[in-house]
N, C-alpha and C positions, 0 to 999 in steps of 0.2 A: 504494500500500500504506500503510495507516494503522497506526502504531505506538502501542501502549498500554504504558506503562512500569510499573516495579515499585514496591514499597513504599518510601515516603519519597524517591522520585526526582523530579527535574525534568528538563527537556530536556537539560541538560548531563551527565546520568548515562547517556545512551546511548553505547555504545562506538562511536567514530567508524569503526572498521573494519567494524562491522556496518551502520551507517547508510550509509556511503559505498559499501560493497561492494554492497548491494542497490540503492542509488540509481543505480548505474551501469547498471542494467537496468530499473528501475521508477521511476515518480514516487513518492517517499516523503513522507508527511505525518506528522510527529511533533508532538504538541500536549500542552499541560497541560490535563488535565480540570478540571472546576469546582473552584475553591479550591486548586489545586496551582500552585506556582511563581508566575508572573506573572498567572495567571488569577484573576479576581474570584470572589466568592462563598465559600461554605463547602463543604468536602468532605463528602459524605454518608457515613453509616456503614453502608451496605449495598452489596454488589456489584451488586444489581439496579438501584439508583438510579444508581450509577456507569455501568452499562451504558446506562441511558436517556439520561444526559448525553452519552455517546459517540455514541449514535444521533442525538441532536439536533445534535451537532457535524457529523457526516458529512452529514446532510441540509442543514444550514445552508451547508455548502460546495458544495451543488448536485450532490453525487455520488450517482448512482443505484445503483452497485454498486462495492464495493471488496474488496481482499484485506486481511486483518488479521494483524498480528504482535503477540501479547501475551506479555510476559515476566513471570513471577511473578504478582503481583497483577493485572497487565495481562492475563495469561492467563485469570484468573477473570472479569475484566470482558469479555474477548472472548467467553467462553462465554455471558455474559448478552446480549451484542449479537446473537449468532447465534440464540439461543433466542427473543429478543423480536422481532427483525426479520430473519428468515432471508433475505428477498428482497434485503437490502443486501449480503450476503456471497457472494463467489465462491469463495474459498479461504481457509484460515486456518492460521496457524502458532502453536502453543502451546508455549512454551519455559519450562522451570523452573517448571512450575505443575502444579496438580492439580484434580480435580473437587470440587464442593461435597460436604461430608461425608467428604472424603478423610482417611485415617488420619494422625494427628499434626498436621494443619493447625491444630487448636484450640490447640496449644501454642506458637503463634507468639510470644506475650508472653515466655515463658521464654527462647526461643531468642534473641530480639532483645535482651532485657535482659542476658543473659550476654555476647553479642558486644559490646555497648556498654560493659560493664564492662571487658572485655579491652582495648577501644579506649582507654578512659581511662587504664588502667594502662600501656599500651605506647606511647601517643601515635600509634597507627596507625588508619587508616580502618577503621570497623567492617566494611566490605565485605571487607576482608582475611580476616576470620574467617567471615563469612556466606557468601561466594561461592566460596571456594577451599580446597582441602585444605591441611593444614599440613605437607606434605612439601616436599622441595626443588623439585619441579616446580610444585607449587601456589603456593609462595611467589614463584617467578619469574613465574608467570602473573599473580598479584595485583599485583606491582610493575609489570609491563608494562601491565596494564589501567588501573591508577590513573594511570600516566603519560599514557596515551592520553586519559583524561578531561580532562586539563589542556591539551591541544593547542589547543583553541579558546579564545581569550583575549578576544575582543571580543563585546559584547552578551550577556554571560553572564546566565542566568536567575536569578530570585530563589530564595533557598533555601526549602526546604519549611518550612511553619509548624508550630507546636506543635499547633494544631487539626487540621491535615491529618494529622499523624503519628498522633494519638490516634484519629481517625475511621477511618483506613485499618487500623490494627491491630485495632480493634473489628470492622470489616467482615470481615477475614480470619478472626478468631476465630469470629464468628457463622456464617460460611460453613462453617467446619470442623465446627460443631456441628449444622448443618442437615441435613435429609434430602437424599439425593442427587438430582440432576436426572436425567431420562430422556435420556441422551445419544444414545440410538438414533434420536432424531428429527433429529439433525444429519446431513443428507445431503451437505453440501459435503465436498470433499476436505480432509483435515486432516493437517498434518505436526506430530508431537509430538516434542519434543527435550528432553534433560536430561543432566546429568552422572550418573555411576553412584553418587555418594555425596552426595546433596543433603541438607544439614542442615536447610534451611528447609521444603522440601516433599519428603518422602521420595520417592526415585526410583520406588518401587513405585507411587506415585500416577500417574506418567506411563504406566507399563505398563497400569495399570487403565483409565485414560482412553482410551488407544489401543484397548484391547480393546472398550470399550463404544461407541465411535464407529464406525459401519459402514465408512466410507471413510477410515480413518486409517492412516498409516504411522508407525513409531516409530524414533527414533534415540537411543541412549544412548551418550554419549561417555565414553571410559575415563579413569580417574585424574583425575576432575574432580568438582566439586560443583554448587551452585546456579548458579554462573556458568559452567557448562560450555560454553555457546554462545559465551561471550566468550573463554574459554581456548582453545577450538578454533574460533575465528572463521573461519578460512579454509575449513575443511570445512563449517561451518554455513552460511556465505554461499553457497558453491557448491551445497549441497544445497537451500537455500531457493530459489535461482534456478531450479534444475532442476525443483523441485516446482511453482513458479509457471508454468513453461513447459510442463509436461506436458499 
């Protein structure tokens, strides 16, 4: 299973409970796409080109068919992979993400700037505000998640560059303004998951996406946001493994 990660993320931003949980049942390959983290080159500013880079990586690995797990921006890239090279994909998980042209996705700049302003004022990681609700349960989930990200201490990845940040934000904004893709052509089984109050990609986009993909199932986790699959990692991992084995 190939993992495609989120906006401004490098390998160390994957929740170990999700990676390790799924790796207990499948071979997991997580990688930095072009220009991200320790990978060379420059990050492209369209999700189509990010998808082409991911396809090139999968083929360079000598893999003829894979499952995909795309979170947030990674979910947008995963859609480009399956639309451009459907023969490569067996099953797909789309988490905390939405379709091209989805409502509110074009406002990503405002959402990110606001969260980083709060981060600077409070000296807290911006993901605290972007991924989790600001109630007691959400604050606990954010604290636990950020602690898990620090568990791996050796061979840490390089931080995301300014060029990568700008290109990724532009790619998301452009995708939000674009015409929708015809998702009815995706014939692979797809598991769509999100929290019920996603500030970055409105949860309604997940519902819309699942409705438009013929062989999709939808799971919305309660009292959670963009990082709902991390807040509810036990349920998510169990459901992903069941989905892959179905």
